[in-house]
C-alpha positions, 0 to 999 in steps of 0.5 A: 467550489471544488473547481475554485479550489483547484484554480487557486492551487494552479494559480499558486504555481507550486512546482513539483519539487516544492510539492515534494519538499513540502509533502503536498499531495492534492486530494481528489474530491471523490476520495474526500467525499468517500472518506467523509462517508466512512467517518460519518460524523454525527452533528454533535461531534467536533471534527478537525482537519489539521492540514486543510490547504484550501479546504477540499475536506472542509467543503466535502464534509459540509456537503456530506452533512447537509445531504445526510441530515437534510440541513438548510444552508442556514443550519449547515453554516451554524453547524460548521461554525460550532463543530468544524475546525481546520488548520494549516501551516500556510496562512494564505491558504487559510485566508483563501479558504475563509474567503471561498467559504463566505462566497459559497454561503453568500451565493445561498443567501446566508452570511457565515464567517469561518475564519474563527475556526481556522488556525495557522501554524504547525499542527503538531505543536501549534494550531489546535495543539492538544485540544481534543476532538471527536473526529479527525480526517484529512491528508497529512503531509508526506515528508521524510524526516531527514528532509526536515530542519534539524531542530524540527527533526529533534522535536518530532523524535522527542515528542512522538514515539512513533518517530523515535527511531528509523527513517520515518515520515512526517505523516507518522507524527500526524497519525500519532497526534490524531490518535492522541486527540481524537476518538476516531481518525480517518487519514489517507496516507502512503500504503508504505504504512502497512509494511515499512519497518520504520512504521512498526511503532505506529502500527502498534499504536493503531492496531487496537483501534483499527477497524477499516482499511482501504489499500489502493495497491499500485493505483495512482489515485493522486495522479500525476503524483506517484504516491501509492495510498491507503485509507484507514479508520480507527475508532474507540475500543468500546461500542458507539453510544446507543440510539437514544443518544442520537443528536439533533441538528445544532441550534442556529446561533453559533457559539464562541470558539474560545468557549467550545469544549470537548464533547462525547459523540452521539451516533444515529442507529445507522452509525453504530458499528461493532468496535474492536475487543480490548486489543488486536487479538480476536478482533476483525478488520474490514478491508477492501481495495477500492472506494465503496462508491466504485463497487465491491464490499467490505470483507472481514478478516481476523486481525491475526491474518491481517497482521503478519508475524513480522508486524507488517499489515496486509489484506492479502489473506482475503481468500478470493480477491474476485469476491471483493467487487461487485458492479457499480450499479449494484453498489449504488443501491447500498450504503457505502459502509455496508457489507454485502448480504447474501441476498444482495450479492452472493457474497458475505462478510463472513469468513471464507473457508480458511485458505492454506498458506503456500508455506504449508504446501511447499518449501520456499528456498532462498538463493545464495550470496557472494558479496562480490559476484564479479569475483565468482562469475565465470566468462562464457566458455565450453565443456571439455573432457579431461582425465579428471572428468568434465571441465569448464574451459574459458579465458580468464579476462583478468589474468589473460590466460586460458583456464580449465576448472572441474565442472563440479566446481563450476555449477550453473548459476541462475539469476531468476529475474533473467531466466525466461524459460526452461530452455535457458534454465537447463542450457549447459552452456549458460552462466556458471560460477566458481564454487569453492565448496565440496559435495557437502558444501564445506569450503575447500581449503586454499591449499587443496584447490585445483591449480586453475581454481586457485589461479582464478581466485588469486587474481582477484584476491584484493577484491575478495579481501575488500568485501564488506569494507574489509570486515571479512573475519566472519567468512569461512575463508578469503575465497568463500562466498559472503553468506552461508546460504543457498546451499541445497542438495536436491534429488535429481527427480525433484520437481522444482518451480523457479520463481523470480523475486520481482515481477510486473505481471502474474508469475510464470514459474519454470517447472524443471527436474533438478537433474535437468540442471546438470547436478548441483546449482546455485541461484539468486534473485528469486526462489526455488519452490518445491511441494512438500508432497510431490502430488501437490506440485501441479496445484502449487504451480497453478496457484503461482501462475494464478491471478489470485497469487498476483493480486496478493503480491500486488498488494503486499509486495514492495512497489517500484515506480517506472514504466511498469508496476513492478513488485518485489517480494521475499521468501516470507511473503511467498510462504504467507500467500493464501492458497484457496482450497480446491473446493473453494473455487468459484463456479462459472455461474458466480463469475464477476464481469472482468470490469468489476475487479478490485480497484477498476472502474467499470466501463459503460459496456461492462456495466450494462453487461454486468447489470443484464447478468443480474437482471438489473437495469444499468445505472452507469453514467459518465463521470467527470475527472476528479478535482483536487486540492491541498496547500500551496504558497502565495501568488499575487491576484490568486483570490480574484481568479479563484473567486471568479471560478467559485462564482460560476461553480457554486453548488456544482457538487449538488448539480453534477455527479460525484467525481471518480478517482483516477484508475 
C-alpha cells in the first residue's frame, strides 16, 4: 500500500518548485509508523490527520491499531469508519486515498468506504473546522507566510496568535489549530520551531503541554528535501484516565459521521504516562535524537534546562550525548515509548549529576564591529622602525600614496573563521586594521590623529558617512567603529582560546597567550574564551575540542545547508553549553559502539559487535529504503497506475520489515 501511495505521488509529476511553494514534504513510512507508536491512540479516541495527502499516516495508523489490539480486518474497518478522519486541500489526493482504501480492504475480503471521513478544504478554516478530536497527528505544510496570498496571510494573522507578527510559517498555524481542537498532538515540523524568534509565541503555547521531543538535528530524514525536522508530542495537563476506563474494540457497525461527537480518551494501563504539572516550571521533558526503533532511550531533563533564558528550546543540556543511544538489537526488545532501566542498558532516565555551564567556567568575549570593514582593513605591508616607534608601512590603494601608521593604531585583526592555526594567529605580518582609539579605548579626536591615519580616513570619508544609510548620529565620531564592542585588555600572560563562530566539525580552539598577539588586538567572526580560573584552561580547551561539545552545537546551532553541515552559534549558546563534571566521565567498559551514536543506523558488523559485547545474539536485519507520501496535484491516469501498484503490494507492510529513515 505504501508503494502504491509513492507511485501515485510520482505520477503527479509535482516539480521541486511546486513542492516548495505548496510546502509539501513527503513523509517517510518509518517516521509515520514511529509517530503512531508515540501517539499511541486508544480505540476509543477520535483521531484526525489534517493534511493527509494520499494517506501515509492514515494507513500507518490503521496497521498500528490492528497490530496493537489484534483486530480483524472487519474490526479495523469499523474502527476507522468511526474514529479516524482526514482532510487535505487537494480533493484529487483525497479521491485517490478513498480508492486505495477500498482496494486495500477488498483484498482482505472486507467492504469499507472511507470517503465519508475525508474532507477537502483548507484545514485551518474549512475541512473539519473547529470540530474537536482526542488526537491529531501528521506533517503539516511548510510555507513561509510571505509566500501566501495577501488575503490568506491576513486571515491567518488575525485568527492565530502564534502568527500575529514576525516572519512566521504556515505550520505555526497548523500547530496552534491542533492544540486548540485536540487533547494530544504529534506533528513532524522543521526543527527551526525550537529556535526561531518568530516561533516564540507558539513555543509558549506548547510549553505547558509538551512532554516529548525528537530533534533530528542535521539529519535529512526527508531526503532529498533538505528540511531539518523534529517531532513533538503535546498532551493534557492532567494524568490520563485510569486503567478501569480502558476501551474495548469498537462495534462492527459504523456510525454516521454527522452524528459523531467528541469523546474523552480512554487509555490502557500501558498507555498511562505521567503528565506535566500545572505549567512548565517544575516539569520534565523526554528527549532524544533519533527514532525509538533505531535504538537509544528517552532521556528526561528539567524544562528549565530545555528552555533557554531567551525562550529557545534545546536538548543540548543532556549531559552525556553518548548515553542517548543503545544498539538496535537492544532497542528491539523494548516498547518504543519506554525509557531504559538500569538492568536493561546501564543508563537511566533519571537526571545525571548536573553539568556546569561553560559560562560558569569561562568568560566568552564577543568580537568588534565596524559596519564598514573596507574602510578600516589595511593592505599588506611591513613593520618599520621610526623615531616614534614601530609603524605599519604600506601603500594606500585608494589614495595611491605610501603611508606609515603607528603600530599602536594598527593592531592585529583576527577573522576567526579564517585563522587556521596558531602560527597564522601570531604572525606579525598578518592582517591589521586602523584603530582610531587610544590605550583606554577612547576615540582619538580627528584633530589629534597622526597625519597618515587622518589621511587614510579622509580618503574614505564618504563611505564612512554612508554607514547605516547615513544614520551615524549615534557613533562616537564619523571615523569611529560602528559598534562599541569587542574592546578588551588582556594581560600578556592570559591564556586565550580562539573559537570560530561557524564550523562543520568539532572545534579546534587555538590556544595562545595574549602577549603572543603583539599587544592589543581585535577579532571578528568568533569568540575569545578565557577560563575564569587559569587552572581550568586545559579542561575548557578539552571540552571545546570534544564530541560532547560538537554534539550540542550540532543540535542547537543554526544549520546552513551546503556540501557540509555547517553550524553557526553565538556567545549565549557557547555560555550555555553543558560541560560534564570530571567525575562523570564514562569508563571504557561502558563505552558504546561507534555505530550506536544518536541518529545513526548501526551497520550489520557494528550491530553484531555490539551484541557480542553485551552477550546477546544479533538481531540486525537489512531494511528497505523508506517510501514516502504527501499531497500532489492531479495527473491523468494516476489512479490506474497506482491501483495496479496497490494490487501487488497490499499487505506488504505486514510481510516486510519496517522501513528505516535515511541517515
